[in-house]
C-alpha positions as CSV (number, residue, x, y, z in Angstrom):
1,X,0.0,0.0,0.0
2,X,2.8,2.4,0.8
3,X,4.5,1.9,-2.6
4,X,1.2,2.5,-4.4
5,X,0.7,5.8,-2.6
6,X,4.2,7.0,-3.4
7,X,3.8,6.2,-7.1
8,X,0.4,7.9,-7.4
9,X,1.4,11.1,-5.7
10,X,4.7,11.2,-7.5
11,X,3.1,10.8,-10.9
12,X,0.6,13.6,-10.3
13,X,3.3,16.0,-9.2
14,X,5.4,14.9,-12.2
15,X,2.6,15.8,-14.6
16,X,2.1,19.2,-13.0
17,X,5.8,19.9,-13.1
18,X,6.3,19.1,-16.8
19,X,3.0,20.3,-18.3
20,X,1.0,22.6,-16.2
21,X,3.2,24.5,-13.7
22,X,6.1,26.7,-14.7
23,X,9.5,25.5,-13.6
24,X,10.0,28.4,-11.2
25,X,6.8,27.7,-9.4
26,X,7.4,24.0,-9.0
27,X,11.0,24.5,-8.0
28,X,9.8,26.6,-5.1
29,X,7.4,23.8,-4.1
30,X,10.0,20.9,-4.1
31,X,13.2,22.9,-3.6
32,X,14.8,21.7,-6.9
33,X,15.5,23.8,-10.0
34,X,17.1,23.1,-13.4
35,X,18.7,25.6,-15.8
36,X,16.6,24.6,-18.8
37,X,13.3,23.1,-19.7
38,X,14.1,21.3,-22.9
39,X,17.1,20.2,-25.0
40,X,16.8,19.4,-28.7
41,X,19.4,18.2,-31.1
42,X,20.1,15.9,-34.1
43,X,22.1,12.7,-33.8
44,X,23.8,10.2,-36.0
45,X,23.7,6.5,-35.5
46,X,26.4,5.3,-33.0
47,X,27.6,8.8,-32.5
48,X,27.8,10.0,-28.8
49,X,26.1,13.3,-28.0
50,X,26.8,15.0,-24.7
51,X,24.5,17.5,-22.9
52,X,24.8,19.0,-19.5
53,X,22.0,19.9,-17.0
54,X,22.6,22.1,-14.0
55,X,20.5,21.2,-11.0
56,X,20.2,23.3,-7.9
57,X,19.0,22.7,-4.4
58,X,17.0,25.8,-3.7
59,X,15.6,24.6,-0.3
60,X,17.0,25.1,3.2
61,X,17.7,21.4,3.8
62,X,20.0,18.8,2.4
63,X,18.4,17.0,-0.5
64,X,19.1,13.5,-1.9
65,X,18.2,13.5,-5.5
66,X,17.6,10.5,-7.8
67,X,18.3,11.0,-11.5
68,X,16.5,9.0,-14.2
69,X,15.0,9.0,-17.7
70,X,11.4,8.3,-18.8
71,X,9.8,8.1,-22.2
72,X,6.4,9.4,-23.2
73,X,3.9,9.2,-26.1
74,X,2.9,12.4,-27.7
75,X,-0.7,12.8,-28.9
76,X,-2.4,15.6,-30.8
77,X,-2.0,19.1,-29.4
78,X,1.2,17.9,-27.7
79,X,-0.7,16.0,-25.0
80,X,1.7,13.7,-23.2
81,X,1.3,10.1,-21.9
82,X,4.2,8.8,-19.9
83,X,5.4,5.2,-20.3
84,X,7.2,3.0,-18.0
85,X,8.4,0.6,-20.8
86,X,10.8,1.5,-23.5
87,X,9.6,1.9,-27.1
88,X,12.5,2.3,-29.6
89,X,10.1,3.7,-32.2
90,X,9.8,7.0,-30.4
91,X,11.6,6.6,-27.0
92,X,15.2,7.2,-25.9
93,X,15.4,6.1,-22.3
94,X,17.7,3.2,-23.0
95,X,20.0,5.4,-25.1
96,X,20.8,8.0,-22.4
97,X,23.3,7.4,-19.7
98,X,24.7,9.7,-17.0
99,X,27.8,9.8,-14.8
100,X,25.6,9.7,-11.7
101,X,22.3,8.2,-10.7
102,X,22.1,9.9,-7.3
103,X,23.5,13.1,-5.9
104,X,23.3,14.9,-2.5
105,X,23.1,18.7,-2.5
106,X,23.5,21.0,0.4
107,X,21.1,24.0,0.7
108,X,21.7,26.4,-2.3
109,X,24.3,24.0,-3.8
110,X,24.3,23.4,-7.6
111,X,25.9,20.7,-9.6
112,X,26.2,20.1,-13.4
113,X,25.3,16.6,-14.5
114,X,26.7,15.3,-17.9
115,X,24.5,12.9,-20.0
116,X,25.5,11.0,-23.1
117,X,23.1,10.0,-25.8
118,X,24.0,7.2,-28.3
119,X,21.5,5.9,-30.9
120,X,22.3,2.2,-31.7
121,X,22.2,0.7,-35.2
122,X,18.6,-0.5,-34.6
123,X,17.3,3.0,-33.8
124,X,14.6,4.1,-36.2
125,X,15.3,7.2,-38.1
126,X,13.2,10.2,-37.0
127,X,11.8,11.7,-33.9
128,X,12.5,10.4,-30.4
129,X,11.6,12.1,-27.1
130,X,11.6,11.6,-23.3
131,X,12.5,13.4,-20.1
132,X,15.4,13.5,-17.7
133,X,14.0,13.8,-14.2
134,X,15.3,14.8,-10.8
135,X,13.4,13.3,-7.9
136,X,13.5,14.1,-4.2
137,X,11.5,13.1,-1.1
138,X,9.3,16.0,0.0
139,X,7.9,14.5,3.2
140,X,7.9,11.3,5.2
141,X,4.9,10.6,7.3
142,X,4.9,7.1,8.7
143,X,4.0,4.8,5.9
144,X,3.4,7.6,3.4
145,X,6.3,9.2,1.5
146,X,5.6,12.2,-0.7
147,X,7.9,12.6,-3.6
148,X,8.3,15.4,-6.1
149,X,10.3,15.7,-9.3
150,X,11.2,18.2,-11.9
151,X,12.1,17.3,-15.5
152,X,13.8,18.4,-18.7
153,X,12.4,17.4,-22.1
154,X,14.9,15.7,-24.4
155,X,14.0,15.9,-28.1
156,X,16.2,14.1,-30.6
157,X,15.9,13.6,-34.4
158,X,17.9,10.6,-35.4
159,X,19.5,11.4,-38.8
160,X,18.9,9.3,-41.9
161,X,16.3,9.4,-44.6
162,X,14.1,12.0,-43.0
163,X,11.3,14.2,-44.4
164,X,9.5,17.0,-42.8
165,X,6.4,17.9,-44.9
166,X,3.3,19.3,-43.3
167,X,-0.2,20.5,-44.2
168,X,-2.9,22.9,-43.0
169,X,-5.9,20.7,-42.2
170,X,-8.3,23.5,-41.3
171,X,-8.6,27.2,-40.9
172,X,-11.8,28.2,-39.1
173,X,-13.0,31.8,-39.0
174,X,-16.6,33.2,-39.0
175,X,-17.9,35.0,-42.1
176,X,-19.7,37.7,-40.2
177,X,-17.6,39.4,-37.5
178,X,-19.0,41.8,-34.9
179,X,-15.9,43.0,-33.1
180,X,-13.2,40.4,-32.3
181,X,-12.1,37.3,-34.1
182,X,-10.1,34.1,-33.2
183,X,-7.8,32.8,-36.0
184,X,-7.7,29.0,-35.3
185,X,-5.6,26.7,-37.5
186,X,-4.9,23.0,-37.3
187,X,-1.4,22.0,-38.7
188,X,-0.3,18.4,-39.2
189,X,3.2,17.1,-39.3
190,X,3.3,14.6,-42.3
191,X,7.0,13.8,-41.8
192,X,9.1,11.5,-39.6
193,X,10.9,14.2,-37.5
194,X,9.7,16.9,-35.2
195,X,10.0,20.5,-36.1
196,X,8.6,24.0,-35.3
197,X,6.5,25.3,-38.2
198,X,6.4,29.1,-38.7
199,X,2.8,30.4,-39.1
200,X,1.1,33.7,-39.8
201,X,-2.3,35.1,-40.7
202,X,-2.5,37.8,-43.4
203,X,-5.7,39.9,-43.4
204,X,-6.2,41.9,-46.7
205,X,-8.9,44.5,-47.2
206,X,-10.5,43.8,-50.6
207,X,-11.1,47.4,-51.4
208,X,-8.2,49.4,-49.9
209,X,-5.6,46.5,-50.4
210,X,-4.3,47.3,-46.9
211,X,-2.8,44.2,-45.1
212,X,-2.3,43.3,-41.4
213,X,-0.2,40.3,-40.4
214,X,-0.4,38.3,-37.1
215,X,2.2,35.7,-36.0
216,X,1.3,32.4,-34.4
217,X,3.2,31.3,-31.3
218,X,5.9,28.7,-32.0
219,X,5.3,25.0,-30.9
220,X,6.9,21.7,-31.8
221,X,4.7,19.5,-33.9
222,X,5.6,15.8,-33.9
223,X,5.4,13.2,-36.7
224,X,1.9,12.2,-37.6
225,X,0.4,14.5,-35.0
226,X,-1.7,17.6,-35.2
227,X,-1.4,20.9,-33.3
228,X,-4.1,23.6,-33.1
229,X,-2.5,27.1,-33.3
230,X,-4.7,30.0,-32.2
231,X,-4.5,33.8,-32.2
232,X,-7.3,34.9,-29.9
233,X,-9.3,38.1,-29.6
234,X,-8.0,40.1,-32.5
235,X,-10.1,43.2,-33.5
236,X,-11.4,43.2,-37.0
237,X,-9.7,46.0,-39.0
238,X,-13.0,47.5,-40.1
239,X,-16.6,46.6,-39.4
240,X,-17.6,48.3,-42.7
241,X,-15.5,46.2,-45.1
242,X,-14.8,42.8,-46.7
243,X,-11.5,40.9,-46.1
244,X,-9.5,38.1,-47.7
245,X,-7.8,36.1,-44.9
246,X,-4.8,33.8,-45.7
247,X,-3.0,31.5,-43.3
248,X,0.6,30.5,-44.2
249,X,2.7,27.8,-42.5
250,X,6.2,27.0,-43.4
251,X,6.8,23.3,-42.8
252,X,10.1,21.5,-42.0
253,X,11.1,21.4,-45.6
254,X,10.7,25.1,-46.1
255,X,7.5,24.7,-48.2
256,X,4.7,27.3,-47.6
257,X,1.3,25.6,-46.9
258,X,-1.6,28.0,-47.2
259,X,-5.4,28.3,-46.9
260,X,-7.7,31.2,-47.7
261,X,-11.1,32.3,-46.4
262,X,-13.2,35.5,-46.3
263,X,-14.8,37.5,-43.6
264,X,-16.8,40.8,-43.4
265,X,-17.6,43.3,-40.7
266,X,-21.2,43.1,-39.5
267,X,-22.0,46.5,-41.0
268,X,-20.7,45.7,-44.4
269,X,-24.1,44.5,-45.7
270,X,-25.5,48.0,-44.7
271,X,-22.7,49.6,-46.7
272,X,-23.6,47.4,-49.7
273,X,-27.3,48.4,-49.4
274,X,-26.4,52.1,-49.2
275,X,-24.1,51.8,-52.2
276,X,-26.9,50.0,-54.2
277,X,-29.4,52.7,-53.2
278,X,-27.0,55.5,-54.3
279,X,-26.3,53.8,-57.6
280,X,-30.0,53.4,-58.1
281,X,-30.6,57.1,-57.5
282,X,-27.7,58.0,-59.8
283,X,-29.0,55.8,-62.6
284,X,-32.5,57.1,-62.1
285,X,-31.3,60.7,-62.2
286,X,-29.2,59.9,-65.3
287,X,-32.1,58.4,-67.1
288,X,-34.4,61.3,-66.2
289,X,-31.7,63.7,-67.3
290,X,-31.4,62.0,-70.6
291,X,-35.2,61.9,-71.0
292,X,-35.4,65.7,-70.3
293,X,-32.7,66.3,-73.0
294,X,-34.6,64.1,-75.4
295,X,-37.9,65.9,-74.7
296,X,-36.1,69.2,-75.1
297,X,-34.7,68.1,-78.4
298,X,-38.1,66.9,-79.5
299,X,-39.6,70.3,-78.5
300,X,-36.9,72.1,-80.5
301,X,-37.5,70.0,-83.5
302,X,-41.3,70.5,-83.3
303,X,-40.8,74.3,-83.0
304,X,-38.6,74.2,-86.0
305,X,-41.2,72.2,-88.0
306,X,-43.9,74.7,-87.0
307,X,-41.7,77.6,-87.9
308,X,-41.0,76.0,-91.3
309,X,-44.7,75.4,-91.8
310,X,-45.5,79.0,-90.9
311,X,-42.8,80.3,-93.2
312,X,-44.0,78.1,-96.0
313,X,-47.6,79.4,-95.5
314,X,-46.3,82.9,-95.4
315,X,-44.3,82.5,-98.6
316,X,-47.3,80.9,-100.4
317,X,-49.5,83.8,-99.2
318,X,-47.0,86.3,-100.5
319,X,-46.9,84.5,-103.8
320,X,-50.7,84.6,-104.1
321,X,-50.9,88.3,-103.2
322,X,-48.2,89.1,-105.7
323,X,-50.0,87.0,-108.4
324,X,-53.3,88.8,-107.6
325,X,-51.7,92.2,-107.8
326,X,-50.2,91.3,-111.2
327,X,-53.5,90.1,-112.5
328,X,-55.2,93.3,-111.4
329,X,-52.5,95.4,-113.0
330,X,-52.9,93.5,-116.2
331,X,-56.7,93.9,-116.2
332,X,-56.5,97.7,-115.7
333,X,-53.4,98.1,-117.6
């Protein structure tokens, strides 16, 4: 029963240490701190790689610290599941050795521990990961021993025939935006090594061509796994306009993977209605103007015809009068 209680409490503290609680906070709780949270490097088969971790006793009592290595399985969104057994496909616990397995540190004393990583001939090419942990007893109460540990992530890409392609699986944004928007993108590592993709969102105003660019935070994405990148609570550049939104991610091979979508401010439909109404009024005014000109032209033509008719009548009347005068003159001549 005593052993079971130790393991359960220790495992919970370990999870909080590595995943949820910052190193500084947890170091204060257990009185142990390390100088780095993760170490990443590439390694050739059968080639020794050394790395050093500095561990410090930040408590006011002497601490006996146990040093070990543990593997874990990585799921989507970098969720971790720790494993007691070794898996050479993704693990590395059997390939890391240290000069010491236990150390004793006086209060405020620090010591650098050297570790050696060697990938054997049987090591699969690609991503391998685990943690180096430093464990200490926090409290002894009869049959119950409370332990705490702090850990450093070890990320190794074993060299060989590697590939690091990726793809953008989804890019979800609403079409109508009232005020703020979240740019959420799911990226998938299609390769066999882990890497950090570089991602950004480019928001382009369709009418003014003005662009705004937002950068995603950087995270490792592991082979065959997906990670959801998010930029939260960004204000839409204008609630009166339409935008083309493009997400770009550069994968481990340097290839840009993109997706496009569109969004509009919630008042943009009102702007469209106003524009349509204005265009309608302009067209109506233009047609009326053209009609007035046409009618005016018709009036002018009609007046001209009347004037011509009157002139013709006047000319004919003058001719008749002249003819009549001539006849009278001939009769009395």
